[in-house]
N, C-alpha and C positions, 0 to 999 in steps of 0.2 A: 191341714185337712179339715173337711167340713163335718159337722155333727160327730166329732170325736172319731172320725174314720182315720185309721192309721195307714202308713205306707205299706206295712206288712199285709194288711187286709187287701189293699189294692193290688199288691203284687200277687197274692194268692188267688184273687179272683181272675186275674189275667192268665196266670199259670193254668188254672183249672179250665178256662175257656180254650186256650191254645192246645191243651192236651186233648180235650173233647173233640176239637175240630181237626186234630192231627195236622196242625198248620205247618209243622216243621217239614212235612213231606211236600208241601206246595212248591211248585216251581216259581210262582210269582206271589210270594206271601204278602207283598205290599198291597195287593188287591184287597186283602182282608182289612187292612187299616183304612183304606178308602171306603169300604162298605160300612165300617163302623162309623166313620165320619159322616157319611150320608144319612144313616139312620139316626144318629144323634141329632142331626139338624131337623129331621122330621119330628122327633119327639119334642124338641125345644120349640119348634114352630107351632105345634099343637098346644104346648104349655103357654105360649105367648098369648093365646086367645083369652086366657083367664088370669094371667099374671102380668100386671102393669110393669113390673121391673124388667121384663124381657122385651117389651114391645118396641123399644128403641132399636133393638138388634134384629128384628124380624119384620118383614113387610106385612101389611094388613091382609088378613085372610078374608076373601069374599064370602066364604061360607065355612062353617065349622067342620073340622075333621076329628076323628076319634082314633086313639091309639089302642092297638090290640096287645095286651100284655103277652110276654114271651111264654108264660106257663099256661096260658089259656088254650083249651083244646080246640085247635083250628087245623084243618087240613093244610098241608104245606103249600099246595097250589093256591089255595084261597089266601093264605098269608102273603105269599109272594106277589100275587096279583094286587092285593090291597096296598102293600108297601110300594110296589112299582108305580101305582097310580099316585100315591102321596108324594113320592120322590119327583115324579114328573110335574105334579102341580107346584111343588116348591121351586123346582128349577125354572118354571115359567114366571115366577114372582120376583126372582132376584135380579139385581143389577148386572149388566154385562161385566165379565171378569170375575164374578163370584165363583167359588169352587163348586157350587151346586149347579152352575149353568149347564154343565155337560154331564151331570150325575146320571149314572146308570147302575141298576142293581143286578147282581148275579142271580140266576135262577137256581139257587141252592137252598133247599128247604132247611137243612141242618144249620147252615150259616145264619139264615134269617132268624130262626127260632132262638138259637143260642145268643146271638148278638142282641136280640130284643130282651132276653133275660138279663144280660149284663147291663143294658141301658136302664131297665127297671130297677135293678139294684142300685145303680148310680143315682137315679132320680130319688130313690127312697132315702139316700144318705146326703142329699144336697142341702145347702142353705139357699133358699130361694128369695131371700130378703133383698139382696142388692145385685141387680144386673145378672150377667152371665155366671152360672154356677161354676166355680173353679174346678170342681171335681171331674167334669166332663173332659177338660183339657188334660188333667192328670191321668185319666184312664187311657186316653189316646197316646200320650207320651210313654206311659208304662208299657203299652203293647209294642211300641217301637223299640224300646230298650230290650225287651225280652227277645224280640226277633233279631236284634243286633247281636245278642249273645250267641246266636247259632253260628254266626260267621259265614253265612251263605247268602245273605240278602243283598250284598253290595253296599250296605249302609255304612256310614261312619257317624258315630255318636260320641261326643265327649262325655266322660263321667259327669253325672249331674252335679255333684259337689264341686268339681273343678270348674264346670261351666259357670255356676253361680259365683264362685270365688273370683274368676277373671272379670266378671262384670263389676264386682265390688272394688276392683283396683281403681275404678274411675270415681269412687266416692269423693265428694267434696269439690268436684269440678263442675263448671257451668256447662250443662249439656242440654241440647234440644234435639239435634238430629243425629241418629245412630245408623250405621250402615254395616251390613255383612255381605260382601260381594261373592262369598261362597256359602250361600244359605243352607244348601242341602235340605234336610227336613225341618229346619227352623229352630233347632235347640237353643242357639245363642240368643235369637230374637225373642223366643218365648221366655227365657230366663230374664232377659232385660225388661220385658214387660211386667213380669211378676214382681220384680224389685223396684222398678221405676215406671209406673204406668203413665206418667206424664211425658215420657220421651216419645219423639216421633221416630218410628222404625222403618228402615228401608232394607231391601235385600235383592239379590239376583240369584237365580237358579235356572240352569239350562235344562236339566232332566225333568221331563213332564211330571212323572209320578211324585218325585220328591218335592217339586214346586207346589203340586196340589196339596200334599200333606203339610208343607210349611204354612200354607195359607189356612188350612184347617186348624193347625195348632194355634196360630195367632188369633183366629176367630174364637175358638173355645177357651182361650185364656183371656178373652175380653178385649183383644187388640184389633187394630184395623188390618185389612189384607191388601189394600190398594198399593202399599209401598213395596210389595214383593213382586218383582218383575220376572218374567220368564225370558232370560237371555244370557248370553255369554258376556260378562263385563269386559273381557279383553277385546272382544270383537266390536263392542259398542263404545269403547272408551274414547274414540275420537268424535263422538257426538256431543255437542255442547249443550248448554242449558236451554237453548231455543229449540232443540230437537233436530237441528241441522248438522249434517256431517261437515267437519272442518276441512276446507280445501287443503290439498297437499302443500307442505311448506309453511303453513300457518300454525300458530300455537293454539290448541283448543282451549276453550273456557270450561274448566271442569266443575262439576257439582262438588261442593265441599261439605264435610261433616265434622261435627264436634268430637265424635267418637267412632272409630272403626274397630270392630272386634271380629276376628275371623280366623279360620284355619285354612289357608290356601291349599289348593290341590297340588300334588306332586306328579311330575311326568314330563315327557318330551312333547313339544309342539312341532307342527310342520315347519320345515326349513324356511318356507316363504313367509312365516310369521315372526322370524327371529329379530326383525328390525323395528318392532312396534315402539320400543322405548330407547332412551339414550344409551343404555348399556345393552348391546346386542347379545341375545341368548335365546336358546330354544327351551330352556327350563321354565315350566309353568310357574313354579313357586317364585322364581326371581322376577318374572314379568309381573306377577301379582304384587311383589314387594314394591316395585317401581310404581305400579298403579296406586297403591296405598299412599305413597308419598304425594302423588298428584292430588289426592282427594281429601286430605286432612286439612282442616281449617287452621289458621293461626291460633295458637294456644289450644289446639285440639290434640287428641291422644289416639294412638294406634296400639292395639293389643293383638298380636299375631302369633299363632302357634306355628312354629317352623320346624322342619326336619333339621337334625343336628348339623348336617353338612353345610347348610346355609350359614352357620355361625363360624366355620373354621376353614372351609375349602378355599382353594385359590381360584384363579381365572375370574369368571363373571361374579362368583360369590364374593370374592374379595373386593371387586369394584363396587358392588352394591353396598357392602358394609362401609367402604370408604366414603361413599356419597352420603350414607346415613350419618356417619360420625362427623362429617364436615358441615352438614346442613340441617341436621335434626339433633334433638337432645335425647340421647339414649338414657332412659330412666332406669331400666333394670332388665335382667334376664332371669327367668325361673327355669331351672333344670328339672325336667320330669324324668322319672325312672323308666328304663326300658320295660316294655310290656304294659305301659299305662293304657295303650289303645288296643290291646288285644280284645277280640279276635281279629279285628280289622288289620292290624299290623303290629309286629313286635319291635319295630324300629324305634330308636330313641328320638325324642323331640324336646323342644324347649319353648318357652313363651318369651317373645321379644316385645318390650314395651318402650315406645318412644313418643315424643311430643314435638310439635312444630312451634318453635319460639321465635320471637323477634331477633334475639341474639343468643348464640350458644354460650352457656356458662362453662368455660373450660376448667373451672375449679371444682365443678360438681362431679364426684366420682360415680361410676356405674355400680348399682346395687345388684349383687348376685345372690340367688337363694337356691338351695338344693332340696328338693322334695324327694324323700325316699319311700314314704308310705302314703297311700291315697285312700286307705280304709278298706281295701280289698286286695286279694292275692293277685300278683302280677303274672297271671297265667290265664289260659282260656277258661278256667272254671270261675275266676273272679269271685271267690268266696269272701264273704265279709270278715275282716280281721279286727275291726274296732280300733285300729291304730291309724290315725289320720293326721298328717303334718300340715294340712291346709289352714286350720285356725292359727297355728304358730306363724305360718308364712304371712297371713294377712296382718297379724300383729307386727311382724318385722317390717312389712311394707309401710305400715302406718307410722312406724318409728324410725324410718330409714335415715332421716336427716340427723337425728341424735346419734344413731349408730355410725353414720359416716363421720361425724365429729370425733367419736371415740376412736374410730379406725385411724384417722389422721393424727390424733394426739398420741396414740400408742405407737404409731409408726415413727413419730419424731423421737419418742422416748427410747425405743429399742427396736430397731429394724432388723429384719432377717430376709432370707430369700427362700422361695418355695422351689419345688423341683424344676420349674421352668425358669428359674433365676429372676423371678419377678419379686419386687419388694413387698413384704408383708410384715405385720407386727410380730414380734418374737413371742408374744403371749396373748394371742387372740382367743377369747373364751367362747365366742358364738360359734356353735358347731355347724350351723346350717346356712349362715349368711356371711358374706365378705364383700369387699369393694375393690375396684381398680380405677385408677385415674385414666383420663383420656390419653395422656401422654404414654402411659404404660401400655394401653391397648394399641396405640399406634406403633409402638416398638415391637409388638407381637403380630405384625401384619394385619392389624384390625381384627384379630381373633376375638370373638365374643362368646366362646364356649366357657361355661362357668368353671370347669375344672382347671382351666389354664391359670386361674388366679387364686386358686384355693390355698389357704395359709399353711396347709400341711400336706405331706406326701400321701398319695393314694396307696392303700394296702393292696398288694398283689392278690389276685384271685387264684386260689389253689384248685386245680382241676382234679377231682377224685375219681371220675369215671374213666374206664378203660378206653383206648382209642377205638376198639371194635364197637363198644356201646355207643360212643359218640357218632361214629359213622352210621350205625343203624338208625339213631335218632335223626340224623341228617337226611337219610334216605326216606324215612317215614314222613318227615316234614315236607320233602319235595313231592312225594306222592300225594300227600294231603293238599298241598298247594295246587298241583295240576288238576286235581279233582275239583277244587273250588273254582279255578279258572274256567274249566269246562262248564260248570254249572252256571257261572256268570255269562259265558258266551251264549248258552242256551236261553237264559233269561233275556239277553239283549236281542236275540233273534225273535223271541216271542213278542217283544214290545215294538218291533219294527212294523 
């Protein structure tokens, strides 16, 4: 944080703002994020007229503009008129494709006044010495995270500490080009830029509002926006590097990346789209997995968050896993706890890590790691617990070769079998990580779920609630789900 500004202060400022604006009651709360992004640009545009460190990021202003502080006594109509004029002027100055090109302000005096106050506070706490002040991007991202916690916005955001940790899995690799074909609001790309500003970042996002916000985040974190396209990567995947669509029957030339980090969407696609790839399927997540294989460079890495079914189900899932295991090097699987992505979904997910090598090393076992604690409660409240397994996971990943040697050595000394009759060391002391050979995985129908190879038996979960209470909770959950679906349908109609 800049000028000793803490995450707690940022969080409290956004909480205060959203409460004042009663933003949780908005049908389309992402409009508020867009409005903040537009006004931030105006403030920085004005600052660039006197700060050389910003002038590279903003076009030259033909004449000076003045910023009206949020706490200055100005009639709402006058403030709105002035800000609308400034937004319009800025939009006329930017290059085509910039998020400000189509910027438009809401005629809401309360929004404009309170957003200006927040921007003033941000500006007062910024470090203006080098380029884009990092704090502007932090404020925008924190607003997104607090809106996500409501569970009514249709957003999906990875926990910040997990997002940054997954990027760090690529430490030590030679990386230039990074791609996220399911960009959403740009959290992965923003985290990648914060940690490795030298990387070239690319992304795809079909939904207009999230695409707009993703470009804002990149800009305010000091990155470029031109690599984030608005399209459906599955639809455009037959377009080669020349921009021409590949004729039917010919193999397309795919754009390749050193690192692909993504959380593919889950869902059913139209039946007419099921033959896009070599393994026929209507499941979006399986088509994405095949697309990732097409686009990773030799010696490149893919880090994909996948729903648990992708790792163990039969039919198309098993075929995709078999292709992965035959043609790519599976480096590891990180098992995430159920509830990690609430309030968006309570479903269990894992992180699949694989690389494209010249030749598969069949002697290299797959590293499995089980995360149980992410630093917050695994419910809709997501209260901070202070217990976080991520640092230990990263340490284990870094030392996985040494741990794999220990696994092999102990397996030779004293072998046993786990509950799935898979070979494990009789006395394995690492409680969160273990390994499985490619041969063992093949004998298990290419199952890649971590629990399958765990060195000890899982303890049974004892249900202490009465059946009546469980049924009531199930009914409440269904009612809550239908309410949220209805809200999302209304939001979708509003955006049409």
